[in-house]
BATOR-210939 format. One record per residue (C-alpha): residue number from 0; residue in three letters; x, y, z. Coordinates in nm, 4 decimals. Layout:
BEGIN
> n, res, c1, c2, c3
> NUM, ALA, X, Y, Z
...
This chain:
BEGIN
> n, res, c1, c2, c3
> 0, MET, 2.4026, 3.7147, -0.4523
> 1, SER, 2.6986, 3.5448, -0.2694
> 2, SER, 3.0068, 3.5022, -0.4796
> 3, PRO, 3.0575, 3.1660, -0.6441
> 4, GLN, 3.3600, 3.1079, -0.4400
> 5, ASP, 3.1786, 3.0407, -0.1142
> 6, GLY, 2.9611, 2.7720, -0.2848
> 7, TRP, 2.6203, 2.9325, -0.2522
> 8, ARG, 2.3831, 2.9049, -0.5312
> 9, ARG, 2.0368, 3.0194, -0.6262
> 10, LEU, 1.7309, 2.8467, -0.7469
> 11, ASP, 1.6617, 2.8663, -1.1172
> 12, ARG, 1.5357, 3.2062, -1.2226
> 13, ARG, 1.2572, 3.0533, -1.4197
> 14, THR, 1.0691, 2.9939, -1.1033
> 15, VAL, 0.9376, 3.3497, -1.1583
> 16, LEU, 0.7999, 3.2462, -1.5063
> 17, VAL, 0.6437, 2.9285, -1.3615
> 18, THR, 0.4635, 3.1170, -1.0874
> 19, ALA, 0.3383, 3.3793, -1.3500
> 20, LEU, 0.1893, 3.0921, -1.5601
> 21, VAL, 0.0391, 2.9340, -1.2568
> 22, MET, -0.1235, 3.2504, -1.1462
> 23, ALA, -0.2544, 3.3173, -1.4948
> 24, GLY, -0.4296, 2.9666, -1.4971
> 25, VAL, -0.5853, 3.0467, -1.1640
> 26, ALA, -0.6953, 3.3870, -1.2689
> 27, ALA, -0.8458, 3.2571, -1.5837
> 28, GLY, -1.0257, 2.9732, -1.4185
> 29, ALA, -1.1652, 3.1848, -1.1342
> 30, GLY, -1.2269, 3.4934, -1.3522
> 31, LEU, -1.4397, 3.3437, -1.6351
> 32, PRO, -1.7385, 3.2483, -1.3998
> 33, ILE, -1.7041, 3.5802, -1.2221
> 34, ALA, -1.7267, 3.7741, -1.5427
> 35, LEU, -2.0293, 3.5735, -1.6616
> 36, GLY, -2.1997, 3.6385, -1.3341
> 37, LEU, -2.1223, 4.0149, -1.3509
> 38, ALA, -2.2448, 4.0234, -1.7100
> 39, GLY, -2.6174, 4.0279, -1.5942
> 40, ALA, -2.5704, 4.3495, -1.3990
> 41, MET, -2.3514, 4.5486, -1.6502
> 42, PRO, -2.2382, 4.5501, -2.0068
> 43, LEU, -2.0239, 4.2406, -2.1044
> 44, TRP, -1.7081, 4.4360, -2.2038
> 45, GLN, -1.7317, 4.6142, -1.8672
> 46, ALA, -1.7483, 4.2981, -1.6643
> 47, PHE, -1.4621, 4.1375, -1.8559
> 48, GLY, -1.2523, 4.4599, -1.8162
> 49, ARG, -1.2895, 4.4615, -1.4397
> 50, VAL, -1.2146, 4.0846, -1.4107
> 51, LEU, -0.9138, 4.1416, -1.6395
> 52, ALA, -0.7830, 4.4153, -1.4189
> 53, GLY, -0.8122, 4.1917, -1.1162
> 54, ALA, -0.6455, 3.9085, -1.2917
> 55, LEU, -0.3409, 4.1269, -1.3844
> 56, LEU, -0.3320, 4.2491, -1.0283
> 57, LEU, -0.3339, 3.8953, -0.9049
> 58, ILE, -0.0657, 3.7691, -1.1379
> 59, ALA, 0.1564, 4.0732, -1.0585
> 60, ALA, 0.1287, 4.0212, -0.6893
> 61, GLY, 0.2045, 3.6369, -0.7105
> 62, THR, 0.4887, 3.6866, -0.9500
> 63, GLY, 0.6425, 3.9730, -0.7462
> 64, ALA, 0.6191, 3.7656, -0.4238
> 65, ASP, 0.7996, 3.4665, -0.5929
> 66, TYR, 1.0659, 3.7021, -0.7433
> 67, VAL, 1.1330, 3.8190, -0.3784
> 68, ARG, 1.1555, 3.4537, -0.2620
> 69, TRP, 1.3974, 3.3661, -0.5421
> 70, ARG, 1.6221, 3.6719, -0.4667
> 71, ARG, 1.6123, 3.5677, -0.0923
> 72, THR, 1.6742, 3.1989, -0.1371
> 73, ARG, 2.0083, 3.0275, -0.1636
> 74, TYR, 2.1514, 2.6901, -0.0907
> 75, ARG, 2.4890, 2.5381, -0.0601
> 76, ILE, 2.6212, 2.1712, -0.0465
> 77, GLY, 2.9327, 2.1601, 0.1588
> 78, PRO, 3.1626, 1.8788, 0.2572
> 79, GLU, 2.9636, 1.8180, 0.5814
> 80, ARG, 2.6229, 1.9807, 0.5432
> 81, ALA, 2.3581, 2.0769, 0.3050
> 82, GLU, 2.2296, 2.4359, 0.3812
> 83, LEU, 1.9241, 2.6428, 0.2670
> 84, HIS, 1.8666, 3.0153, 0.3568
> 85, THR, 1.5321, 3.1763, 0.2708
> 86, GLY, 1.2960, 3.4552, 0.3888
> 87, LEU, 1.2708, 3.8358, 0.3784
> 88, LEU, 1.1297, 3.9479, 0.7026
> 89, LEU, 1.1460, 3.6025, 0.8712
> 90, VAL, 1.4858, 3.4540, 0.7612
> 91, LYS, 1.4985, 3.0822, 0.7867
> 92, ARG, 1.8424, 2.8999, 0.7982
> 93, ARG, 1.8179, 2.5279, 0.7874
> 94, SER, 2.0941, 2.2686, 0.7330
> 95, LEU, 2.1216, 1.8912, 0.7422
> 96, ALA, 2.4319, 1.6832, 0.8070
> 97, ARG, 2.5191, 1.5093, 0.4696
> 98, GLU, 2.5842, 1.1829, 0.6596
> 99, GLY, 2.2194, 1.1858, 0.7795
> 100, ILE, 2.0693, 1.2574, 0.4465
> 101, ARG, 1.8491, 0.9502, 0.3411
> 102, SER, 1.6585, 1.0584, 0.0408
> 103, VAL, 1.6820, 1.2931, -0.2556
> 104, ASP, 1.3670, 1.2904, -0.4594
> 105, LEU, 1.2909, 1.4769, -0.7783
> 106, THR, 0.9480, 1.5691, -0.8976
> 107, ALA, 0.8514, 1.7590, -1.1995
> 108, ASN, 0.4879, 1.8501, -1.3038
> 109, PRO, 0.4013, 1.9160, -1.6664
> 110, LEU, 0.4974, 2.2720, -1.6565
> 111, LEU, 0.8241, 2.2072, -1.4924
> 112, ARG, 0.8967, 1.9307, -1.7404
> 113, VAL, 0.8387, 2.1573, -2.0337
> 114, LEU, 1.0809, 2.4057, -1.8918
> 115, GLY, 1.3431, 2.1548, -1.7911
> 116, LEU, 1.3097, 2.2032, -1.4178
> 117, VAL, 1.2667, 1.9708, -1.1133
> 118, LYS, 1.1715, 2.0168, -0.7545
> 119, VAL, 1.4290, 1.8526, -0.5298
> 120, ARG, 1.3310, 1.7237, -0.1790
> 121, ILE, 1.6245, 1.6381, 0.0464
> 122, GLY, 1.5275, 1.4537, 0.3667
> 123, THR, 1.6662, 1.2635, 0.6574
> 124, GLY, 1.3461, 1.0665, 0.7323
> 125, GLU, 1.3460, 1.1919, 1.0872
> 126, HIS, 1.0821, 1.3931, 1.2619
> 127, SER, 1.1476, 1.6947, 1.4634
> 128, ALA, 0.9146, 1.9336, 1.6551
> 129, GLY, 0.8586, 2.1380, 1.3401
> 130, GLY, 0.7927, 1.8314, 1.1133
> 131, GLU, 1.0162, 1.6170, 0.8875
> 132, SER, 1.3786, 1.7345, 0.8458
> 133, THR, 1.3802, 1.8261, 0.4924
> 134, LEU, 1.5188, 2.0870, 0.2421
> 135, GLU, 1.3225, 2.1722, -0.0577
> 136, LEU, 1.4718, 2.3387, -0.3631
> 137, ASP, 1.1779, 2.4490, -0.5927
> 138, PRO, 1.2843, 2.4483, -0.8639
> 139, VAL, 1.6449, 2.3837, -0.9983
> 140, SER, 1.7349, 2.2757, -1.3531
> 141, ARG, 1.7147, 1.9079, -1.4356
> 142, ALA, 2.0829, 1.8743, -1.4626
> 143, ASP, 2.1333, 2.0332, -1.1231
> 144, GLY, 1.8862, 1.8144, -0.9658
> 145, GLU, 2.0409, 1.5027, -1.0924
> 146, ARG, 2.3949, 1.6309, -0.9875
> 147, LEU, 2.2575, 1.6868, -0.6382
> 148, ARG, 2.1043, 1.3499, -0.6176
> 149, ARG, 2.4286, 1.1676, -0.7192
> 150, GLU, 2.6393, 1.3841, -0.4946
> 151, LEU, 2.4299, 1.3590, -0.1785
> 152, LEU, 2.3579, 0.9867, -0.2145
> 153, ALA, 2.7229, 0.8791, -0.3095
> 154, ARG, 2.8025, 0.6231, -0.0612
> 155, ALA, 3.0794, 0.3489, -0.0530
> 156, VAL, 2.9223, -0.0014, -0.0938
> 157, ASP, 3.0381, -0.3488, -0.0453
> 158, PRO, 3.0818, -0.4799, -0.3998
> 159, SER, 3.0473, -0.8434, -0.2904
> 160, GLY, 2.7418, -1.0280, -0.4407
> 161, THR, 2.6356, -1.1566, -0.7708
> 162, HIS, 2.3151, -0.9434, -0.8145
> 163, ARG, 2.3262, -0.7163, -1.1012
> 164, GLU, 2.3217, -0.3391, -1.1267
> 165, GLY, 2.1170, -0.1585, -1.3711
> 166, THR, 1.7500, -0.2212, -1.4497
> 167, LEU, 1.5891, -0.4553, -1.2097
> 168, ALA, 1.2257, -0.4174, -1.3479
> 169, ALA, 1.0532, -0.2180, -1.6210
> 170, LEU, 0.7006, -0.1360, -1.7139
> 171, ASP, 0.4919, -0.4001, -1.8791
> 172, PRO, 0.1955, -0.2373, -2.0243
> 173, SER, -0.0173, -0.5504, -1.9662
> 174, TRP, 0.0052, -0.4751, -1.5786
> 175, ILE, -0.2620, -0.2089, -1.6415
> 176, ARG, -0.5206, -0.5000, -1.6251
> 177, TYR, -0.4804, -0.5007, -1.2487
> 178, ALA, -0.5924, -0.1392, -1.2143
> 179, PRO, -0.9682, -0.1984, -1.2397
> 180, VAL, -0.9773, -0.4511, -0.9656
> 181, SER, -0.7932, -0.2233, -0.7223
> 182, PHE, -0.9930, -0.0483, -0.4406
> 183, VAL, -0.9337, 0.2720, -0.6236
> 184, ALA, -1.1968, 0.1991, -0.8714
> 185, PRO, -1.5081, 0.2025, -0.6517
> 186, LEU, -1.3667, 0.5091, -0.4742
> 187, LEU, -1.3304, 0.6986, -0.7998
> 188, GLY, -1.6714, 0.5931, -0.9109
> 189, GLY, -1.8260, 0.7383, -0.5856
> 190, ALA, -1.6140, 1.0587, -0.6417
> 191, ALA, -1.7325, 1.0973, -0.9799
> 192, VAL, -2.1006, 1.0882, -0.8766
> 193, GLY, -2.0173, 1.3334, -0.5878
> 194, GLY, -1.8287, 1.5732, -0.8234
> 195, VAL, -2.1278, 1.5829, -1.0719
> 196, MET, -2.3648, 1.6711, -0.7848
> 197, GLN, -2.1183, 1.9289, -0.6333
> 198, VAL, -2.0518, 2.1108, -0.9682
> 199, SER, -2.4205, 2.1108, -1.0457
> 200, GLU, -2.4888, 2.2783, -0.7059
> 201, TRP, -2.2188, 2.5418, -0.7842
> 202, PHE, -2.4095, 2.6464, -1.0942
> 203, GLY, -2.7526, 2.6090, -0.9244
> 204, ALA, -2.8438, 2.3178, -1.1387
> 205, GLN, -2.8430, 2.0200, -0.9112
> 206, GLY, -3.2290, 1.9989, -0.9192
> 207, LYS, -3.2200, 1.9946, -1.2985
> 208, VAL, -2.9567, 1.7106, -1.2905
> 209, ILE, -3.1779, 1.5036, -1.0436
> 210, ASP, -3.4877, 1.5667, -1.2567
> 211, TRP, -3.3032, 1.4669, -1.5740
> 212, VAL, -3.1907, 1.1440, -1.4094
> 213, GLY, -3.5524, 1.0877, -1.2957
> 214, ASP, -3.6939, 1.1525, -1.6369
> 215, ARG, -3.4681, 0.8828, -1.7777
> 216, PHE, -3.5856, 0.6284, -1.5412
> 217, ARG, -3.9512, 0.7374, -1.5246
> 218, ASP, -4.0995, 0.3988, -1.6158
> 219, THR, -3.8269, 0.1916, -1.4676
> 220, PRO, -3.8582, -0.0153, -1.1488
> 221, VAL, -3.6417, 0.1327, -0.8572
> 222, VAL, -3.4337, -0.1824, -0.8360
> 223, TRP, -3.3299, -0.1569, -1.1981
> 224, MET, -3.2549, 0.2062, -1.1655
> 225, LEU, -3.0313, 0.1502, -0.8822
> 226, VAL, -2.8524, -0.1381, -1.0704
> 227, VAL, -2.8048, 0.1052, -1.3876
> 228, LEU, -2.6652, 0.3844, -1.1642
> 229, VAL, -2.4361, 0.1525, -0.9692
> 230, VAL, -2.2962, 0.0174, -1.3109
> 231, ALA, -2.2519, 0.3602, -1.4552
> 232, ALA, -2.0652, 0.4639, -1.1396
> 233, GLY, -1.8567, 0.1459, -1.1723
> 234, VAL, -1.7680, 0.2121, -1.5265
> 235, ALA, -1.6751, 0.5657, -1.4305
> 236, GLY, -1.4502, 0.4306, -1.1559
> 237, VAL, -1.2773, 0.1683, -1.3838
> 238, VAL, -1.1979, 0.4528, -1.6387
> 239, GLY, -1.0641, 0.6768, -1.3625
> 240, ALA, -0.8505, 0.3833, -1.2133
> 241, LEU, -0.7069, 0.3170, -1.5600
> 242, GLY, -0.6214, 0.6855, -1.6099
> 243, LEU, -0.4759, 0.7138, -1.2659
> 244, TRP, -0.2627, 0.4120, -1.3243
> 245, ILE, -0.1217, 0.5506, -1.6522
> 246, GLU, -0.0406, 0.8713, -1.4921
> 247, MET, 0.1272, 0.7118, -1.1995
> 248, TRP, 0.3125, 0.4207, -1.3484
> 249, TRP, 0.3873, 0.5168, -1.7038
> 250, ASN, 0.7734, 0.5066, -1.7805
> 251, TYR, 0.8173, 0.2962, -1.4602
> 252, ARG, 1.1621, 0.1689, -1.4048
> 253, LEU, 1.3404, 0.0186, -1.0870
> 254, GLU, 1.7206, 0.0414, -1.1135
> 255, ARG, 2.0131, -0.0298, -0.8933
> 256, GLU, 2.2821, 0.2272, -0.9291
> 257, PRO, 2.6616, 0.1969, -0.8497
> 258, GLY, 2.6970, 0.2944, -0.4825
> 259, GLY, 2.4146, 0.0890, -0.3486
> 260, THR, 2.1010, 0.3014, -0.4292
> 261, LEU, 1.7746, 0.1772, -0.5579
> 262, ARG, 1.5970, 0.4176, -0.7748
> 263, VAL, 1.2321, 0.4291, -0.8864
> 264, ARG, 1.1355, 0.6399, -1.1889
> 265, ARG, 0.7680, 0.6857, -1.2899
> 266, GLY, 0.5058, 0.9179, -1.4038
> 267, LEU, 0.3433, 1.0196, -1.7326
> 268, PHE, 0.2685, 1.3905, -1.6759
> 269, THR, 0.4179, 1.4546, -1.3491
> 270, ALA, 0.7690, 1.2733, -1.3563
> 271, ARG, 0.8935, 1.1262, -1.0135
> 272, SER, 1.2318, 0.9892, -0.9246
> 273, ILE, 1.2591, 0.8284, -0.5755
> 274, SER, 1.5935, 0.6939, -0.4334
> 275, ILE, 1.6381, 0.4482, -0.1471
> 276, GLU, 1.9780, 0.3554, -0.0124
> 277, GLU, 2.0268, -0.0178, 0.0261
> 278, ARG, 2.2066, 0.0305, 0.3445
> 279, ARG, 1.8599, 0.1488, 0.5078
> 280, LEU, 1.6597, -0.1302, 0.3573
> 281, ARG, 1.5316, -0.3693, 0.6208
> 282, GLY, 1.3167, -0.5854, 0.4116
> 283, VAL, 1.0135, -0.5960, 0.1708
> 284, GLU, 0.6450, -0.6274, 0.1982
> 285, LEU, 0.4452, -0.8252, -0.0562
> 286, VAL, 0.0926, -0.6480, -0.0695
> 287, GLU, -0.1968, -0.8415, -0.2248
> 288, PRO, -0.5388, -0.6661, -0.2232
> 289, LEU, -0.8280, -0.9052, -0.2740
> 290, GLY, -0.8996, -0.8265, -0.6392
> 291, VAL, -0.5416, -0.8184, -0.7335
> 292, ARG, -0.4678, -1.1481, -0.5534
> 293, MET, -0.7499, -1.3255, -0.7241
> 294, LEU, -0.5751, -1.2443, -1.0482
> 295, GLY, -0.2397, -1.3882, -0.9192
> 296, ALA, -0.0721, -1.0547, -0.8678
> 297, ALA, 0.1105, -0.8569, -0.5972
> 298, ARG, 0.2761, -0.5278, -0.5135
> 299, VAL, 0.6244, -0.4852, -0.3565
> 300, ASP, 0.6811, -0.2153, -0.0900
> 301, ALA, 1.0203, -0.1459, 0.0633
> 302, VAL, 1.0516, -0.1522, 0.4421
> 303, ALA, 1.3296, 0.1046, 0.4900
> 304, THR, 1.4209, 0.3788, 0.7325
> 305, GLY, 1.3761, 0.7323, 0.6410
> 306, LEU, 1.0734, 0.6977, 0.4002
> 307, VAL, 0.8087, 0.9485, 0.5008
> 308, LYS, 0.4872, 1.0280, 0.2781
> 309, ASP, 0.5018, 1.3533, 0.0926
> 310, ASP, 0.1877, 1.5225, 0.1964
> 311, ASP, 0.2271, 1.7615, -0.0950
> 312, ASP, 0.2142, 1.4972, -0.3606
> 313, LYS, -0.0755, 1.2517, -0.2961
> 314, HIS, 0.0692, 1.0134, -0.5645
> 315, ALA, 0.4166, 1.0025, -0.4216
> 316, ASP, 0.3923, 0.6708, -0.2301
> 317, LEU, 0.7724, 0.6555, -0.1592
> 318, LYS, 0.7788, 0.3027, -0.0358
> 319, VAL, 0.6415, 0.1284, -0.3526
> 320, LEU, 0.9025, -0.0560, -0.5556
> 321, LEU, 0.6872, -0.2502, -0.7867
> 322, PRO, 0.3156, -0.1876, -0.8811
> 323, ALA, 0.0850, -0.4702, -0.8972
> 324, ALA, 0.2434, -0.7352, -1.1224
> 325, PRO, 0.2374, -1.1156, -1.1608
> 326, ARG, 0.3359, -1.2880, -0.8487
> 327, ALA, 0.6407, -1.4524, -1.0143
> 328, VAL, 0.7626, -1.0917, -1.1077
> 329, ALA, 0.7065, -0.9676, -0.7646
> 330, ASP, 0.9025, -1.2543, -0.6095
> 331, GLU, 1.1995, -1.2052, -0.8584
> 332, VAL, 1.2041, -0.8273, -0.7921
> 333, SER, 1.1956, -0.9059, -0.4083
> 334, ALA, 1.4962, -1.1332, -0.4387
> 335, GLN, 1.6892, -0.8868, -0.6471
> 336, VAL, 1.6217, -0.5989, -0.4163
> 337, LEU, 1.7217, -0.7994, -0.1040
> 338, ARG, 2.0238, -0.9528, -0.2902
> 339, GLU, 1.8779, -1.3046, -0.2242
> 340, THR, 1.8688, -1.5997, -0.4516
> 341, VAL, 1.5112, -1.6629, -0.3556
> 342, ALA, 1.2564, -1.4163, -0.1992
> 343, PRO, 1.2118, -1.4742, 0.1646
> 344, THR, 0.8450, -1.4106, 0.1134
> 345, SER, 0.8107, -1.7101, -0.1018
> 346, ALA, 1.0906, -1.9355, 0.0445
> 347, ALA, 0.9773, -1.9366, 0.4069
> 348, ARG, 0.7729, -2.2234, 0.5278
> 349, LEU, 0.5062, -2.0556, 0.7242
> 350, ILE, 0.3717, -2.1909, 1.0500
> 351, GLY, -0.0091, -2.2087, 1.0661
> 352, HIS, -0.2059, -2.0713, 1.3584
> 353, PRO, -0.4243, -2.2629, 1.6005
> 354, ARG, -0.8141, -2.3186, 1.5381
> 355, ALA, -0.8733, -2.0699, 1.8163
> 356, ALA, -0.7648, -1.8031, 1.5627
> 357, ARG, -1.0169, -1.9394, 1.3112
> 358, THR, -1.2922, -1.9250, 1.5812
> 359, ARG, -1.2122, -1.5670, 1.6690
> 360, ARG, -1.2462, -1.4584, 1.3056
> 361, LEU, -1.5712, -1.6363, 1.2527
> 362, ARG, -1.6988, -1.4601, 1.5672
> 363, TRP, -1.5970, -1.1171, 1.4307
> 364, ALA, -1.7497, -1.1958, 1.0865
> 365, LEU, -2.0886, -1.2818, 1.2482
> 366, ALA, -2.0807, -0.9915, 1.4888
> 367, ALA, -2.0147, -0.7615, 1.1858
> 368, SER, -2.2946, -0.9055, 0.9573
> 369, LEU, -2.5742, -1.0045, 1.1830
> 370, PRO, -2.6561, -0.6754, 1.3578
> 371, PRO, -2.8038, -0.5085, 1.0413
> 372, VAL, -3.0059, -0.8254, 0.9749
> 373, LEU, -3.1548, -0.8270, 1.3266
> 374, VAL, -3.2458, -0.4517, 1.3026
> 375, LEU, -3.4218, -0.5091, 0.9730
> 376, ALA, -3.6097, -0.8000, 1.1199
> 377, VAL, -3.7243, -0.6039, 1.4136
> 378, LEU, -3.8372, -0.3197, 1.2075
> 379, GLY, -4.0046, -0.5664, 0.9667
> 380, ALA, -4.2057, -0.7224, 1.2536
> 381, ARG, -4.3140, -0.3895, 1.3966
> 382, VAL, -4.3555, -0.1567, 1.0803
> 383, THR, -4.3892, -0.3484, 0.7554
> 384, PRO, -4.3323, -0.7027, 0.6305
> 385, VAL, -4.1278, -0.5716, 0.3349
> 386, LEU, -3.8344, -0.5252, 0.5725
> 387, LEU, -3.8498, -0.8928, 0.6662
> 388, TYR, -3.7791, -0.9859, 0.3118
> 389, LEU, -3.5022, -0.7268, 0.2901
> 390, ALA, -3.3491, -0.8893, 0.6197
> 391, ALA, -3.3631, -1.2296, 0.4688
> 392, ALA, -3.1927, -1.1036, 0.1418
> 393, CYS, -2.9343, -0.9238, 0.3550
> 394, ALA, -2.8585, -1.2407, 0.5569
> 395, ALA, -2.8479, -1.4690, 0.2510
> 396, VAL, -2.5779, -1.2433, 0.1006
> 397, ALA, -2.3889, -1.0752, 0.4011
> 398, VAL, -2.3409, -1.3707, 0.6228
> 399, PRO, -2.2011, -1.6149, 0.3771
> 400, ILE, -1.9504, -1.3586, 0.2449
> 401, ALA, -1.8491, -1.2587, 0.6068
> 402, VAL, -1.7913, -1.6195, 0.6841
> 403, ILE, -1.5862, -1.6822, 0.3636
> 404, LEU, -1.3697, -1.3887, 0.4230
> 405, ALA, -1.3154, -1.4996, 0.7843
> 406, LEU, -1.2022, -1.8458, 0.6737
> 407, ASP, -0.9673, -1.6801, 0.4137
> 408, ALA, -0.8371, -1.4582, 0.6826
> 409, TYR, -0.7492, -1.7613, 0.8917
> 410, ARG, -0.5809, -1.9435, 0.5973
> 411, ASN, -0.3680, -1.6488, 0.5306
> 412, LEU, -0.2330, -1.6308, 0.8952
> 413, GLY, 0.1321, -1.7598, 0.9150
> 414, HIS, 0.4706, -1.6806, 1.0374
> 415, GLY, 0.8163, -1.8316, 0.9956
> 416, ILE, 1.1951, -1.7630, 0.9616
> 417, SER, 1.3837, -1.7569, 0.6319
> 418, GLY, 1.7626, -1.7223, 0.6725
> 419, ALA, 1.8264, -1.3658, 0.7978
> 420, TYR, 1.4558, -1.2714, 0.7793
> 421, LEU, 1.1442, -1.3216, 0.9824
> 422, VAL, 0.8333, -1.3538, 0.7701
> 423, ALA, 0.4695, -1.2744, 0.8913
> 424, ARG, 0.1561, -1.2914, 0.6783
> 425, SER, -0.2010, -1.1752, 0.7601
> 426, GLY, -0.5083, -1.0219, 0.5991
> 427, THR, -0.7857, -1.1111, 0.3570
> 428, VAL, -0.9168, -0.7940, 0.1882
> 429, ARG, -0.5523, -0.6649, 0.1919
> 430, ARG, -0.3174, -0.9707, 0.2512
> 431, ALA, 0.0349, -0.8581, 0.3315
> 432, THR, 0.3479, -1.0732, 0.3728
> 433, VAL, 0.6486, -0.8920, 0.5249
> 434, ALA, 1.0041, -1.0210, 0.5134
> 435, LEU, 1.1923, -0.8180, 0.8003
> 436, GLN, 1.5612, -0.8459, 0.8754
> 437, ARG, 1.5908, -1.0176, 1.1992
> 438, SER, 1.8887, -0.7777, 1.2867
> 439, GLY, 1.6364, -0.4895, 1.2203
> 440, VAL, 1.4054, -0.5940, 1.5108
> 441, ILE, 1.4727, -0.3669, 1.8197
> 442, GLY, 1.1935, -0.5053, 2.0304
> 443, TRP, 0.8778, -0.7206, 2.0729
> 444, THR, 0.5431, -0.6117, 2.2014
> 445, LEU, 0.3184, -0.8959, 2.3377
> 446, LYS, -0.0539, -0.8349, 2.3545
> 447, GLN, -0.2998, -1.0811, 2.4989
> 448, SER, -0.6750, -0.9851, 2.5729
> 449, VAL, -0.8899, -1.1691, 2.8122
> 450, PHE, -1.0552, -1.3605, 2.5245
> 451, GLN, -0.7023, -1.4436, 2.3711
> 452, ARG, -0.5824, -1.5695, 2.7042
> 453, ARG, -0.8819, -1.8028, 2.7281
> 454, ALA, -0.8149, -1.9174, 2.3672
> 455, GLY, -0.4402, -1.9694, 2.4401
> 456, VAL, -0.3276, -1.7233, 2.1734
> 457, LEU, -0.1479, -1.3988, 2.1669
> 458, THR, -0.0319, -1.1329, 1.9192
> 459, LEU, 0.3255, -1.0659, 1.8729
> 460, THR, 0.4442, -0.7244, 1.7219
> 461, ALA, 0.8074, -0.6781, 1.6041
> 462, THR, 0.9101, -0.3207, 1.6388
> 463, THR, 1.1585, -0.1695, 1.4076
> 464, ALA, 1.2855, 0.1643, 1.2949
> 465, ALA, 1.1851, 0.0945, 0.9333
> 466, GLY, 0.8624, 0.0907, 0.7297
> 467, ALA, 0.5505, 0.1089, 0.9314
> 468, GLY, 0.7525, 0.0735, 1.2487
> 469, ALA, 0.5700, -0.2376, 1.3682
> 470, TYR, 0.4805, -0.5688, 1.2157
> 471, SER, 0.2443, -0.8134, 1.3880
> 472, VAL, 0.1878, -1.1854, 1.4090
> 473, TYR, -0.1702, -1.2226, 1.5034
> 474, ASP, -0.3305, -1.4807, 1.7329
> 475, ALA, -0.0423, -1.7185, 1.7293
> 476, ALA, -0.0355, -2.0125, 1.9855
> 477, GLU, 0.0995, -1.8939, 2.3158
> 478, GLY, 0.4043, -2.1283, 2.3617
> 479, GLU, 0.5065, -2.1451, 1.9922
> 480, GLY, 0.4657, -1.7756, 1.9321
> 481, LEU, 0.6992, -1.6973, 2.2182
> 482, ALA, 0.9461, -1.9630, 2.0940
> 483, PHE, 0.9344, -1.8043, 1.7537
> 484, ALA, 1.0040, -1.4585, 1.8794
> 485, ALA, 1.3011, -1.5929, 2.0919
> 486, GLU, 1.4326, -1.7782, 1.7875
> 487, ALA, 1.4006, -1.4959, 1.5464
> 488, VAL, 1.5890, -1.2428, 1.7588
> 489, PRO, 1.8053, -1.4502, 2.0032
> 490, GLY, 1.8755, -1.2664, 2.3275
> 491, LEU, 1.5933, -0.9990, 2.3082
> 492, LEU, 1.3038, -1.1901, 2.4677
> 493, GLU, 1.4765, -1.4534, 2.6683
> 494, PRO, 1.5262, -1.2445, 2.9907
> 495, PHE, 1.1373, -1.2474, 3.0229
> 496, LEU, 1.0614, -1.5976, 2.9438
> 497, ILE, 1.0024, -1.8973, 3.1672
> 498, ARG, 1.0947, -2.2217, 3.0020
> 499, GLU, 0.9097, -2.5175, 3.1159
> 500, GLU, 0.8483, -2.8840, 3.0068
> 501, ARG, 0.4924, -2.9920, 2.9373
> 502, THR, 0.3768, -3.3550, 2.8842
> 503, THR, 0.1685, -3.4325, 2.5784
> 504, GLY, -0.1213, -3.6715, 2.5696
> 505, CYS, 0.0974, -3.9551, 2.4450
> 506, GLY, 0.3307, -3.9282, 2.7451
> 507, ALA, 0.6045, -3.7382, 2.5493
> 508, ALA, 0.7630, -3.4207, 2.6686
> 509, GLU, 0.7941, -3.1047, 2.4746
> 510, ASP, 0.9458, -2.7683, 2.5551
> 511, GLY, 0.7418, -2.4548, 2.5891
> 512, ALA, 0.7807, -2.0909, 2.6842
> 513, THR, 0.5576, -1.8535, 2.8977
> 514, ILE, 0.6026, -1.5050, 2.9983
> 515, PRO, 0.5046, -1.3960, 3.3542
> 516, VAL, 0.2036, -1.1540, 3.3832
């Protein structure tokens, strides 16, 4: 190990213990079914003895490999760079400029929490040929992780402004009522059914499970059987959604720290700490899935540079600042995060879109809902009249729902300017309202299909280095949309515009803008 004077440090030595415990769990989970399977061909004690020997060999190999990794891994935080050296045969030396570091996130699963350890992920938010530029220290002590986070994210910040530091939002347990109406619930319900069938197949009992279900509904009409199974899957999905919400958002807290850093802490079993520098914040996005919106709630996401999803942690949605909460709370948090008196997402007076946009959505709705009806009708005319009744029922349900969603999607379209932000809203199943700093827009993309050109509408897309990278204003009136883009970011689009004066039906003149094709 390098001397302390050169600044090099090692990971926490308890990483070897963590690996030994994890490998023991894996060996126990895999070894028990194997031992039971071998018990039919040899004495039980002999089967368990062989499995135990294999388990010990697996644990020893895994622990030994991690010991070598620990011995060969060291890191250093210098005045200009953060460095990590690791590897035995293939030595990797990686370093990040401290000025370019944009995130220091801490994660601790239950085992790491018991031992007082955390995994530290240091990133720049950029992509290189080999993937995201990150350094991962797995694990270090909790105290060292907090020290690294404060040290690497320490920045000078403008102290002006009246918005408070400290806690901006904390968990309200009543927010759990929004979990069952999210899209996660039906997905988990379907996953529960699939999981039961998959596990039963592993043990060769899938046929018995199907027969057992059939016996329960032997004298029940098929329709009622389907209703009961769907309700059972729905209940399983709701229970799963509640459990997932508790695991993800328990102990949630959003804080503003001295130095201009927003910190989100959350998690019941796996603790997560996500830091976002305010200087790389370019706005917020108010997300309202249909079920959550019907209950008057919304989620707040950050639009910031350097936020990249952690593929190793499916629950680490780094951009979420506030889970689904009452709309008033979401607006207040948005205003506090952006250091505004009123959230731009609620303060902006959005401009509606022309009727052509409504017509386009109605056509899409009918195009999506009518083909299944027509297929069933044709088959009913040729095969069996029963399908004709099914086609009529499908048309009576699917077509009105599609039309209602299309009209709602049209009502949700809007765009406008609120101070330093441009605001765009769209969507029905997932309505999203983004407030993007006008200074953060680096370009405009204009799209106009043949059908849009005939309808006199176009789609404007603001490109930015933050968040999703592009935020669109769909089916805006051609002249008004171009004028909006020119006003939102002066000087960016003007070289490509042709200003012209039109005469209205009343004889009055109005300014318009077109772009040459």
